[in-house]
Backbone as a chain_set.jsonl record, in Angstrom:
{"seq": "XXXXXXXXXXXXXXXXXXXXXXXXXXXXXXXXXXXXXXXXXXXXXXXXXXXXXXXXXXXXXXXXXXXXXXXXXXXXXXXXXXXXXXXXXXXXXXXXXXXXXXXXXXXXXXXXXXXXXXXXXXXXXXXXXXXXXXXXXXXXXXXXXXXXXXXXXXXXXXXXXXXXXXXXXXXXXXXXXXXXXXXXXXXXXXXXXXXXXXXXXXXX", "coords": {"N": [[-10.246, -4.061, -16.865], [-12.347, -5.618, -14.489], [-12.856, -4.736, -11.947], [-11.246, -2.863, -9.349], [-9.031, -3.65, -6.736], [-7.612, -2.343, -4.106], [-4.937, -2.953, -1.967], [-3.562, -2.683, 1.151], [-0.606, -3.625, 2.744], [0.627, -4.964, 5.868], [1.221, -5.361, 9.416], [-1.039, -6.733, 11.848], [-2.503, -5.148, 14.751], [-2.121, -2.772, 17.38], [0.425, -2.189, 18.285], [2.037, -2.31, 16.1], [1.237, -0.32, 14.429], [2.412, 2.135, 13.668], [4.741, 1.411, 12.508], [7.397, 1.225, 10.061], [6.987, -0.879, 8.356], [4.286, -0.924, 8.095], [3.353, 0.853, 6.239], [1.661, 0.488, 4.028], [-0.79, -0.157, 5.283], [-1.252, 2.299, 6.527], [-1.842, 3.97, 4.388], [-4.3, 2.898, 3.495], [-5.86, 3.324, 5.783], [-5.911, 6.108, 5.788], [-7.223, 6.611, 3.377], [-9.747, 5.574, 3.976], [-10.492, 7.408, 5.937], [-10.592, 9.781, 4.407], [-12.725, 9.145, 2.786], [-14.713, 9.153, 4.584], [-15.508, 6.768, 5.782], [-15.814, 3.638, 7.529], [-13.582, 1.038, 7.973], [-14.547, -2.285, 7.53], [-14.917, -5.569, 8.936], [-14.665, -8.694, 7.197], [-16.341, -11.785, 6.388], [-14.337, -13.614, 6.414], [-12.436, -12.69, 8.142], [-9.793, -12.025, 7.658], [-9.151, -9.734, 6.449], [-9.985, -6.221, 6.131], [-12.393, -3.9, 4.775], [-13.416, -1.223, 2.587], [-15.747, 0.295, 0.337], [-15.293, 2.137, -2.708], [-16.438, 4.772, -4.677], [-16.473, 6.28, -7.844], [-17.457, 8.382, -10.35], [-19.586, 6.674, -11.257], [-18.292, 4.277, -11.117], [-17.198, 1.489, -9.258], [-15.048, 0.416, -6.701], [-12.705, -1.218, -4.442], [-11.098, -0.952, -1.262], [-8.737, -2.437, 0.704], [-7.501, -3.747, 3.816], [-5.075, -5.756, 5.124], [-5.34, -8.34, 7.617], [-3.826, -10.377, 8.404], [-0.543, -11.45, 9.505], [2.415, -9.91, 8.157], [4.068, -11.749, 6.688], [2.238, -13.627, 5.907], [0.583, -12.44, 4.085], [-0.351, -13.18, 1.591], [-2.363, -15.056, 2.036], [-4.572, -13.548, 2.913], [-4.983, -11.991, 0.605], [-5.558, -13.966, -1.262], [-8.023, -14.835, -0.294], [-9.49, -12.513, -0.712], [-9.43, -12.554, -3.488], [-11.025, -14.798, -4.011], [-13.483, -13.951, -2.878], [-14.145, -11.588, -4.305], [-14.119, -12.536, -6.853], [-11.841, -12.044, -8.451], [-9.168, -11.303, -10.763], [-5.551, -11.664, -10.817], [-4.494, -9.297, -11.94], [-6.356, -7.428, -11.232], [-5.754, -6.456, -8.783], [-4.094, -4.0, -6.722], [-1.315, -3.808, -4.97], [-0.108, -2.397, -2.007], [2.781, -1.406, -0.418], [5.675, -1.226, 1.803], [9.094, -0.406, 0.901], [12.332, -1.171, 1.433], [14.5, -0.717, -0.141], [14.123, 1.587, -1.511], [14.385, 5.138, -1.238], [12.985, 7.097, 1.448], [10.135, 9.022, 0.7], [9.761, 8.354, -1.866], [7.737, 7.034, -4.45], [6.809, 4.192, -6.203], [5.25, 2.829, -8.894], [4.217, -0.129, -10.39], [3.494, -2.622, -12.905], [3.995, -5.25, -12.445], [6.355, -7.869, -11.522], [9.205, -9.123, -9.628], [9.292, -9.936, -6.078], [11.316, -8.568, -4.875], [12.493, -9.323, -2.544], [10.756, -8.66, -0.53], [8.824, -9.936, 1.971], [6.077, -9.975, 2.403], [4.982, -9.27, -0.114], [6.074, -11.359, -1.565], [4.683, -13.518, -0.482], [2.118, -12.926, -1.456], [2.55, -13.193, -4.224], [3.196, -15.928, -4.348], [0.783, -17.128, -3.466], [-1.092, -16.242, -5.372], [0.05, -17.152, -7.623], [1.515, -15.881, -9.643], [3.693, -13.292, -10.926], [2.654, -11.132, -12.083], [1.269, -8.838, -10.902], [-0.108, -5.814, -10.168], [1.428, -3.13, -8.336], [2.21, -0.789, -5.659], [5.02, 0.626, -4.466], [6.416, 1.929, -1.554], [8.931, 3.967, -0.489], [11.133, 3.4, 2.272], [13.703, 3.684, 2.958], [16.968, 5.282, 3.486], [18.349, 2.247, 4.84], [19.86, 2.211, 7.979], [23.38, 1.786, 8.613], [24.507, -1.206, 10.09], [22.104, -1.877, 11.251], [19.861, -4.466, 11.306], [17.688, -5.484, 8.64], [15.238, -6.662, 9.328], [14.791, -5.668, 11.838], [14.799, -2.912, 11.416], [12.523, -2.403, 9.773], [10.469, -2.842, 11.526], [10.534, -0.782, 13.277], [9.172, 2.304, 14.5], [8.3, 5.119, 12.431], [10.465, 7.929, 12.535], [10.007, 11.014, 14.355], [10.976, 13.164, 12.9], [10.693, 12.23, 10.352], [8.036, 12.174, 9.815], [6.63, 14.366, 8.468], [7.312, 13.863, 5.777], [6.335, 11.276, 5.487], [3.554, 11.718, 5.785], [3.116, 13.25, 3.527], [3.74, 11.443, 1.491], [1.704, 9.547, 1.935], [-0.564, 11.079, 1.325], [-0.122, 11.647, -1.42], [-0.069, 9.048, -2.391], [-2.704, 8.191, -1.961], [-3.914, 9.932, -3.775], [-2.815, 8.807, -6.058], [-4.09, 6.32, -6.08], [-6.689, 7.103, -6.701], [-6.226, 8.119, -9.268], [-5.341, 5.835, -10.649], [-7.667, 4.345, -10.509], [-9.459, 5.949, -12.011], [-8.111, 6.647, -14.398], [-6.225, 4.755, -15.116], [-3.335, 2.562, -14.782], [-1.005, 3.16, -16.222], [-1.123, 5.927, -16.629], [-0.886, 6.778, -13.975], [1.667, 5.801, -13.333], [3.321, 7.376, -14.958], [2.84, 9.822, -13.806], [3.534, 9.718, -11.052], [5.869, 8.209, -10.565], [8.209, 9.612, -10.913], [8.4, 11.406, -8.886], [9.952, 13.048, -6.12], [9.391, 13.219, -3.044], [10.66, 13.806, -0.73], [12.357, 15.923, -1.115], [10.718, 17.742, -2.248], [8.865, 20.804, -2.871], [6.636, 20.617, -1.447], [7.218, 19.501, 0.939], [6.5, 19.971, 3.659], [3.801, 19.672, 3.699], [0.78, 18.348, 5.007], [-1.443, 15.57, 5.593], [-3.647, 16.043, 6.988], [-7.001, 16.65, 7.051]], "CA": [[-10.419, -4.543, -15.498], [-13.716, -5.659, -13.994], [-12.877, -3.955, -10.715], [-9.928, -2.693, -8.753], [-8.966, -3.928, -5.315], [-6.391, -1.797, -3.538], [-4.641, -3.727, -0.764], [-2.435, -2.234, 1.951], [-0.004, -4.678, 3.547], [1.171, -4.565, 7.164], [0.981, -6.293, 10.52], [-2.183, -6.332, 12.678], [-2.207, -4.817, 16.141], [-1.776, -1.376, 17.631], [1.863, -2.041, 18.516], [2.723, -2.215, 14.807], [0.503, 0.592, 13.554], [3.255, 3.211, 13.155], [5.976, 0.844, 11.97], [7.677, 1.424, 8.635], [6.424, -2.025, 7.636], [2.838, -0.754, 7.99], [3.081, 1.97, 5.343], [0.479, 0.151, 3.238], [-1.957, 0.008, 6.153], [-1.463, 3.729, 6.765], [-2.51, 4.523, 3.205], [-5.704, 2.464, 3.512], [-6.517, 4.034, 6.879], [-6.16, 7.489, 5.376], [-8.255, 6.594, 2.345], [-11.02, 5.404, 4.668], [-10.799, 8.694, 6.573], [-10.978, 10.714, 3.347], [-14.036, 8.739, 2.281], [-15.643, 9.166, 5.716], [-16.027, 5.419, 5.932], [-15.153, 2.796, 8.509], [-13.208, -0.281, 7.478], [-15.356, -3.321, 8.178], [-14.433, -6.933, 8.814], [-15.387, -9.598, 6.31], [-16.63, -13.069, 7.031], [-13.093, -14.38, 6.503], [-11.66, -12.11, 9.241], [-8.383, -11.879, 7.293], [-8.961, -8.387, 5.918], [-11.053, -5.243, 6.307], [-12.667, -3.344, 3.447], [-14.402, -0.191, 2.282], [-15.963, 0.466, -1.099], [-14.997, 3.463, -3.236], [-17.189, 5.027, -5.905], [-16.072, 7.443, -8.615], [-18.024, 8.473, -11.7], [-20.387, 5.469, -11.492], [-17.447, 3.096, -11.028], [-17.04, 1.049, -7.882], [-13.903, -0.416, -6.406], [-12.585, -1.567, -3.032], [-9.823, -0.693, -0.607], [-8.666, -3.455, 1.75], [-6.382, -3.747, 4.759], [-4.877, -7.125, 5.577], [-5.319, -8.589, 9.061], [-2.818, -11.403, 8.651], [0.798, -10.904, 9.64], [2.982, -9.577, 6.86], [4.573, -12.912, 5.959], [1.09, -14.409, 5.425], [-0.292, -11.523, 3.338], [-0.956, -13.875, 0.45], [-3.599, -15.727, 2.453], [-5.637, -12.548, 2.887], [-5.245, -11.596, -0.786], [-6.226, -15.101, -1.897], [-9.434, -14.81, 0.126], [-10.092, -11.411, -1.476], [-9.617, -13.023, -4.86], [-12.196, -15.668, -4.014], [-14.693, -13.212, -2.554], [-14.462, -10.633, -5.356], [-13.944, -13.194, -8.159], [-10.886, -11.135, -9.082], [-7.941, -11.796, -11.376], [-4.379, -11.012, -10.221], [-4.303, -7.941, -12.472], [-7.345, -6.537, -10.641], [-5.235, -5.973, -7.509], [-2.959, -3.078, -6.601], [-0.784, -4.074, -3.641], [0.617, -1.226, -1.504], [3.665, -1.875, 0.646], [6.939, -0.528, 2.024], [10.259, -0.941, 0.201], [13.537, -0.716, 2.103], [15.506, -0.386, -1.154], [13.812, 2.907, -2.045], [14.474, 6.168, -0.197], [11.753, 7.707, 1.931], [9.695, 10.094, -0.188], [9.663, 7.796, -3.215], [6.615, 6.163, -4.796], [7.057, 3.483, -7.454], [4.098, 2.056, -9.344], [4.619, -1.108, -11.408], [2.462, -3.576, -13.308], [4.366, -6.591, -12.025], [7.759, -8.061, -11.221], [9.514, -9.952, -8.468], [9.005, -9.335, -4.767], [12.46, -7.798, -4.423], [12.829, -9.743, -1.189], [9.714, -8.282, 0.437], [8.164, -11.201, 2.292], [4.633, -9.846, 2.206], [4.701, -9.35, -1.548], [6.407, -12.712, -1.994], [3.558, -14.361, -0.097], [1.027, -12.655, -2.405], [2.932, -13.814, -5.498], [3.091, -17.382, -4.225], [-0.614, -17.549, -3.349], [-1.809, -15.973, -6.619], [0.7, -17.949, -8.666], [2.04, -15.055, -10.733], [4.329, -12.022, -10.574], [1.968, -10.068, -12.835], [0.341, -8.213, -9.958], [0.226, -4.391, -9.993], [1.78, -2.771, -6.973], [2.771, 0.527, -5.345], [6.057, 0.489, -3.45], [6.666, 3.182, -0.839], [10.267, 3.906, 0.066], [11.365, 3.627, 3.699], [15.147, 3.723, 3.145], [17.945, 4.193, 3.505], [18.532, 1.47, 6.06], [21.118, 2.605, 8.638], [24.43, 0.781, 8.736], [24.534, -1.955, 11.336], [20.753, -2.209, 11.722], [19.282, -5.507, 10.452], [16.456, -5.05, 7.963], [14.052, -7.143, 10.049], [14.601, -4.758, 12.968], [14.519, -1.571, 10.904], [11.158, -2.269, 9.254], [9.523, -2.903, 12.641], [10.651, 0.436, 14.067], [8.271, 3.392, 14.118], [8.886, 6.264, 11.753], [10.942, 8.982, 13.422], [9.224, 12.251, 14.3], [11.505, 14.004, 11.824], [10.289, 11.659, 9.067], [6.581, 12.174, 9.674], [6.127, 15.233, 7.393], [7.468, 13.177, 4.494], [5.394, 10.148, 5.512], [2.214, 12.249, 5.505], [3.088, 13.679, 2.138], [3.678, 10.224, 0.681], [0.366, 8.975, 2.084], [-1.507, 11.903, 0.565], [0.105, 11.43, -2.844], [-0.45, 7.675, -2.736], [-4.169, 8.184, -2.087], [-4.196, 10.555, -5.073], [-2.454, 7.827, -7.083], [-5.155, 5.317, -6.135], [-7.791, 7.702, -7.463], [-5.836, 8.215, -10.68], [-5.381, 4.482, -11.216], [-9.088, 4.003, -10.591], [-10.149, 6.711, -13.057], [-7.378, 6.831, -15.659], [-5.386, 3.613, -15.43], [-2.045, 2.481, -14.113], [0.025, 3.838, -17.023], [-1.225, 7.339, -16.301], [-0.344, 6.988, -12.624], [3.099, 5.566, -13.383], [3.951, 8.559, -15.545], [2.635, 10.988, -12.945], [4.057, 9.61, -9.691], [7.138, 7.504, -10.413], [9.354, 10.531, -10.963], [8.347, 12.332, -7.755], [10.819, 12.907, -4.95], [8.642, 13.995, -2.063], [11.531, 14.205, 0.367], [12.941, 17.218, -1.43], [9.761, 18.575, -2.967], [8.449, 22.034, -2.2], [5.496, 20.259, -0.612], [7.769, 18.695, 2.022], [5.843, 20.14, 4.95], [2.357, 19.49, 3.599], [0.264, 17.233, 5.783], [-2.66, 14.975, 5.053], [-4.769, 16.345, 7.889], [-8.048, 17.4, 6.349]], "C": [[-11.888, -4.53, -15.098], [-13.881, -4.772, -12.766], [-11.443, -3.754, -10.282], [-10.024, -2.955, -7.264], [-7.613, -3.444, -4.822], [-6.151, -2.465, -2.193], [-3.406, -3.156, -0.075], [-1.922, -3.361, 2.825], [0.553, -4.1, 4.854], [0.946, -5.667, 8.176], [-0.208, -5.819, 11.351], [-1.734, -5.993, 14.091], [-1.69, -3.406, 16.299], [-0.269, -1.177, 17.774], [2.651, -1.905, 17.224], [2.244, -1.035, 13.961], [1.355, 1.704, 12.957], [4.607, 2.728, 12.642], [6.159, 1.198, 10.498], [7.033, 0.319, 7.789], [4.918, -1.882, 7.418], [2.451, 0.423, 7.1], [1.817, 1.707, 4.515], [-0.803, 0.296, 4.025], [-2.277, 1.482, 6.369], [-2.196, 4.379, 5.597], [-3.99, 4.156, 3.209], [-6.473, 3.171, 4.627], [-6.844, 5.472, 6.473], [-7.232, 7.561, 4.288], [-9.634, 6.443, 2.969], [-11.45, 6.711, 5.328], [-11.267, 9.715, 5.546], [-12.381, 10.423, 2.831], [-15.119, 8.809, 3.356], [-16.329, 7.812, 5.898], [-15.208, 4.658, 6.96], [-14.834, 1.452, 7.883], [-13.969, -1.351, 8.254], [-14.73, -4.692, 7.947], [-15.281, -7.712, 7.819], [-15.616, -10.918, 7.036], [-15.377, -13.928, 7.175], [-12.211, -13.907, 7.661], [-10.162, -12.021, 8.934], [-8.103, -10.523, 6.663], [-10.181, -7.531, 6.236], [-11.213, -4.495, 4.991], [-13.61, -2.141, 3.527], [-14.612, -0.198, 0.767], [-15.696, 1.925, -1.469], [-15.767, 3.634, -4.538], [-16.726, 6.333, -6.539], [-16.731, 7.357, -9.994], [-18.715, 7.167, -12.12], [-19.548, 4.19, -11.542], [-17.241, 2.762, -9.558], [-15.805, 0.179, -7.744], [-13.811, -0.606, -4.9], [-11.179, -1.282, -2.533], [-9.762, -1.585, 0.63], [-7.39, -3.328, 2.574], [-6.243, -5.156, 5.326], [-4.89, -7.2, 7.098], [-4.413, -9.768, 9.413], [-1.486, -10.72, 8.93], [1.446, -10.814, 8.263], [3.383, -10.815, 6.054], [3.464, -13.808, 5.423], [0.109, -13.545, 4.627], [-1.012, -12.218, 2.192], [-2.248, -14.576, 0.801], [-4.775, -14.765, 2.402], [-5.995, -12.178, 1.452], [-5.935, -12.734, -1.54], [-7.706, -15.14, -1.533], [-10.173, -13.638, -0.522], [-10.375, -11.856, -2.904], [-10.854, -13.911, -4.97], [-13.479, -14.867, -3.838], [-15.122, -12.296, -3.704], [-14.422, -11.242, -6.762], [-12.988, -12.374, -9.034], [-9.73, -11.892, -9.715], [-6.748, -11.101, -10.725], [-4.187, -9.576, -10.687], [-5.343, -6.948, -11.962], [-6.865, -5.934, -9.317], [-4.199, -4.874, -7.718], [-2.489, -3.207, -5.159], [0.102, -2.904, -3.22], [1.481, -1.662, -0.323], [4.958, -1.076, 0.692], [8.072, -1.193, 1.244], [11.523, -0.335, 0.805], [14.615, -0.28, 1.115], [15.252, 0.954, -1.831], [13.915, 3.94, -0.936], [13.097, 6.685, 0.204], [11.403, 8.916, 1.066], [9.5, 9.643, -1.609], [8.451, 6.889, -3.337], [6.95, 5.501, -6.134], [5.87, 2.574, -7.776], [4.547, 1.149, -10.48], [3.454, -2.037, -11.713], [2.761, -4.989, -12.822], [5.844, -6.647, -11.703], [7.944, -8.922, -9.989], [9.164, -9.216, -7.172], [10.13, -8.443, -4.291], [12.868, -8.133, -3.002], [11.807, -9.353, -0.133], [8.838, -9.501, 0.718], [6.649, -11.135, 2.144], [4.252, -9.969, 0.748], [5.023, -10.741, -2.089], [5.279, -13.681, -1.653], [2.38, -14.18, -1.053], [1.321, -13.327, -3.743], [2.762, -15.325, -5.444], [1.642, -17.844, -4.193], [-1.39, -17.326, -4.649], [-1.166, -16.671, -7.81], [1.235, -17.16, -9.842], [2.734, -13.823, -10.155], [3.621, -10.839, -11.223], [0.851, -9.457, -11.987], [0.742, -6.755, -9.805], [0.513, -4.073, -8.537], [2.285, -1.345, -6.884], [3.756, 0.325, -4.2], [6.37, 1.868, -2.863], [8.006, 3.087, -0.131], [10.31, 4.177, 1.563], [12.863, 3.722, 3.999], [15.646, 5.153, 3.303], [18.023, 3.516, 4.874], [19.861, 1.849, 6.703], [22.121, 1.458, 8.678], [24.344, 0.104, 10.1], [23.187, -2.316, 11.904], [20.156, -3.274, 10.798], [17.949, -5.059, 9.863], [15.219, -5.471, 8.732], [13.775, -6.298, 11.286], [14.17, -3.383, 12.481], [13.068, -1.415, 10.48], [10.118, -2.279, 10.367], [9.69, -1.743, 13.619], [9.634, 1.456, 13.582], [9.03, 4.431, 13.295], [9.337, 7.281, 12.803], [10.067, 10.218, 13.294], [9.675, 13.148, 13.154], [11.108, 13.5, 10.441], [8.801, 11.849, 8.787], [6.045, 13.161, 8.63], [6.223, 14.58, 6.015], [6.48, 12.014, 4.398], [3.986, 10.618, 5.166], [2.083, 12.665, 4.042], [2.99, 12.485, 1.191], [2.28, 9.611, 0.746], [-0.642, 9.76, 1.254], [-1.359, 11.667, -0.936], [-0.277, 10.009, -3.274], [-1.961, 7.54, -2.852], [-4.601, 8.851, -3.394], [-3.9, 9.575, -6.206], [-3.519, 6.739, -7.207], [-6.336, 5.854, -6.943], [-7.458, 7.764, -8.945], [-5.817, 6.852, -11.358], [-6.818, 4.061, -11.458], [-9.738, 4.657, -11.807], [-9.454, 6.654, -14.416], [-6.44, 5.693, -16.024], [-3.989, 3.708, -14.839], [-0.938, 3.176, -14.903], [0.042, 5.329, -16.72], [-0.576, 7.62, -14.95], [1.162, 6.772, -12.591], [3.827, 6.8, -13.904], [3.889, 9.761, -14.611], [3.415, 10.906, -11.634], [5.454, 8.996, -9.582], [8.359, 8.417, -10.425], [9.383, 11.499, -9.779], [9.42, 12.016, -6.719], [10.23, 13.795, -3.863], [9.487, 14.404, -0.87], [12.068, 15.616, 0.136], [11.963, 18.162, -2.124], [9.403, 19.816, -2.171], [7.258, 21.787, -1.287], [5.917, 19.466, 0.616], [6.969, 18.775, 3.309], [4.326, 20.044, 4.867], [1.96, 18.295, 4.458], [-1.003, 16.715, 5.128], [-3.861, 15.282, 5.928], [-5.8, 17.18, 7.171], [-7.874, 17.292, 4.863]], "O": [[-12.593, -3.549, -15.338], [-14.92, -4.139, -12.577], [-10.532, -4.405, -10.794], [-10.977, -2.536, -6.607], [-6.587, -4.068, -5.093], [-7.06, -2.538, -1.366], [-2.32, -3.148, -0.656], [-2.687, -3.984, 3.56], [0.9, -2.922, 4.936], [0.531, -6.772, 7.828], [-0.373, -4.614, 11.543], [-0.712, -6.489, 14.566], [-0.926, -2.906, 15.473], [0.255, -0.119, 17.425], [3.793, -1.445, 17.233], [2.793, -0.781, 12.888], [1.065, 2.176, 11.858], [5.504, 3.528, 12.375], [5.187, 1.44, 9.783], [6.595, 0.554, 6.663], [4.333, -2.637, 6.64], [1.335, 0.933, 7.201], [1.0, 2.608, 4.327], [-1.797, 0.809, 3.511], [-3.446, 1.868, 6.391], [-3.062, 5.231, 5.793], [-4.841, 5.008, 2.955], [-7.619, 3.573, 4.428], [-7.921, 5.984, 6.78], [-8.055, 8.476, 4.286], [-10.585, 7.102, 2.547], [-12.624, 7.08, 5.286], [-12.234, 10.437, 5.787], [-13.131, 11.336, 2.484], [-16.293, 8.558, 3.083], [-17.534, 7.72, 6.129], [-14.054, 4.994, 7.227], [-15.714, 0.798, 7.324], [-14.024, -1.32, 9.483], [-14.105, -4.947, 6.918], [-16.462, -7.423, 7.627], [-15.14, -11.125, 8.152], [-15.357, -14.866, 7.971], [-11.334, -14.645, 8.111], [-9.348, -11.95, 9.856], [-6.952, -10.195, 6.375], [-11.254, -8.039, 6.562], [-10.288, -4.454, 4.18], [-14.472, -2.055, 4.402], [-13.747, -0.647, 0.014], [-15.854, 2.827, -0.646], [-15.754, 2.753, -5.398], [-16.602, 7.356, -5.867], [-16.57, 6.367, -10.707], [-18.456, 6.633, -13.198], [-20.037, 3.141, -11.961], [-17.124, 3.654, -8.718], [-15.552, -0.692, -8.577], [-14.713, -0.212, -4.161], [-10.205, -1.36, -3.282], [-10.628, -1.504, 1.502], [-6.354, -2.868, 2.095], [-7.175, -5.685, 5.933], [-4.503, -6.253, 7.783], [-4.257, -10.112, 10.585], [-1.319, -9.539, 8.626], [1.083, -11.536, 7.334], [3.069, -10.912, 4.867], [3.718, -14.66, 4.572], [-1.067, -13.889, 4.511], [-2.149, -11.879, 1.865], [-3.141, -14.686, -0.04], [-5.849, -15.114, 1.91], [-7.173, -12.065, 1.115], [-6.808, -12.482, -2.37], [-8.547, -15.447, -2.379], [-11.354, -13.757, -0.846], [-11.435, -11.564, -3.457], [-11.634, -13.785, -5.913], [-14.452, -15.077, -4.563], [-16.303, -12.228, -4.043], [-14.664, -10.545, -7.747], [-13.284, -12.058, -10.187], [-9.358, -12.976, -9.267], [-6.921, -10.037, -10.131], [-3.76, -8.725, -9.906], [-5.232, -5.751, -12.227], [-7.489, -5.013, -8.79], [-3.521, -4.822, -8.744], [-3.175, -2.772, -4.234], [0.963, -2.468, -3.984], [0.977, -2.217, 0.653], [5.296, -0.351, -0.243], [8.021, -2.389, 0.959], [11.754, 0.87, 0.7], [15.54, 0.443, 1.484], [16.066, 1.41, -2.633], [13.563, 3.644, 0.206], [12.167, 6.704, -0.602], [12.268, 9.73, 0.742], [9.122, 10.435, -2.472], [8.168, 6.082, -2.452], [7.331, 6.181, -7.087], [5.541, 1.666, -7.013], [5.186, 1.607, -11.427], [2.551, -2.218, -10.896], [1.867, -5.834, -12.793], [6.513, -5.617, -11.619], [6.98, -9.389, -9.384], [8.794, -8.042, -7.179], [9.927, -7.634, -3.386], [13.513, -7.329, -2.328], [11.976, -9.683, 1.041], [8.192, -10.032, -0.185], [6.013, -12.13, 1.797], [3.313, -10.686, 0.404], [4.325, -11.243, -2.969], [4.958, -14.566, -2.446], [1.719, -15.151, -1.421], [0.442, -13.959, -4.329], [2.246, -15.932, -6.382], [1.3, -18.844, -4.824], [-2.254, -18.132, -4.996], [-1.768, -16.77, -8.879], [1.394, -17.709, -10.932], [2.416, -13.368, -9.057], [3.947, -9.684, -10.947], [-0.333, -9.548, -12.312], [1.851, -6.482, -9.347], [-0.072, -4.66, -7.626], [2.727, -0.759, -7.872], [3.378, -0.094, -3.106], [6.561, 2.841, -3.593], [8.198, 2.228, 0.73], [9.619, 5.063, 2.065], [13.255, 3.829, 5.161], [14.869, 6.107, 3.263], [17.794, 4.136, 5.913], [20.895, 1.811, 6.034], [21.736, 0.292, 8.767], [24.136, 0.755, 11.124], [23.111, -2.989, 12.932], [19.963, -3.006, 9.612], [17.18, -4.344, 10.507], [14.244, -4.722, 8.787], [12.631, -6.224, 11.736], [13.281, -2.761, 13.063], [12.44, -0.402, 10.791], [9.007, -1.783, 10.181], [9.055, -1.724, 14.673], [9.274, 1.477, 12.406], [10.24, 4.598, 13.443], [8.677, 7.469, 13.825], [9.456, 10.448, 12.251], [8.858, 13.812, 12.516], [11.174, 14.247, 9.465], [8.358, 11.702, 7.648], [5.076, 12.828, 7.948], [5.323, 14.727, 5.187], [5.866, 11.796, 3.353], [3.302, 9.997, 4.353], [1.049, 12.446, 3.412], [2.245, 12.518, 0.211], [1.734, 9.201, -0.279], [-1.476, 9.175, 0.562], [-2.353, 11.505, -1.643], [-0.751, 9.799, -4.39], [-2.452, 6.849, -3.745], [-5.539, 8.394, -4.047], [-4.635, 9.514, -7.192], [-3.82, 6.287, -8.312], [-6.909, 5.143, -7.768], [-8.314, 7.49, -9.787], [-6.23, 6.725, -12.511], [-7.139, 3.487, -12.498], [-10.478, 4.007, -12.546], [-10.111, 6.619, -15.457], [-5.91, 5.666, -17.135], [-3.526, 4.781, -14.452], [-0.017, 3.729, -14.303], [1.11, 5.923, -16.573], [0.185, 8.576, -14.8], [1.867, 7.493, -11.886], [4.84, 7.212, -13.339], [4.776, 10.614, -14.625], [3.91, 11.925, -11.153], [6.153, 9.241, -8.599], [9.434, 8.014, -9.982], [10.291, 12.324, -9.678], [9.747, 10.854, -6.481], [10.541, 14.983, -3.782], [9.077, 15.257, -0.082], [12.213, 16.399, 1.074], [12.341, 19.257, -2.54], [9.609, 19.877, -0.959], [6.908, 22.63, -0.46], [5.086, 18.831, 1.264], [6.775, 17.762, 3.982], [3.634, 20.304, 5.852], [2.728, 17.344, 4.607], [-1.56, 17.343, 4.227], [-4.971, 14.832, 5.644], [-5.512, 18.293, 6.731], [-8.662, 17.859, 4.106]]}, "num_chains": 1, "name": "protein.A"}
């Protein structure tokens, strides 16, 4: 890989900031905080970015500013700006089919019905795009998925959410330094909902 571009998907606007659908944005926001950096707008105004440096290697962490269903437009503009290949991206997003507390890292595959990821696949023209899926399930009976994903996380879920965010930021560092296979082996088997670290927070 020439570079890595980590991309958190979500919807723009304060009213969406704590939605389940904005899990990807939350990870990027926390990474920026950990790096003591401020996400800055680009000339395209479709995403915000910080740079990350580790052991003389440089990469980027981006937060989309398009609405979820148009995520591919923002990623396409990143591809143009960074002269990146699809395999240089790692897309971070929520997955309603995975339980809360689950992280799944993959090298590619279908969107699984996620409209943001589907938009990215369509714009880049391939399914071979690395991604990190963050569980937000299970979806309650009788609640439509389009309503559920736009609800805020419950207060009782927040300890798990913070734990997932912290581990996902660790996963980004591991992918950056050691590669995606290493991170897949390390994080895909975790169940943070039931882990002994359940009450850990990402504060500090």
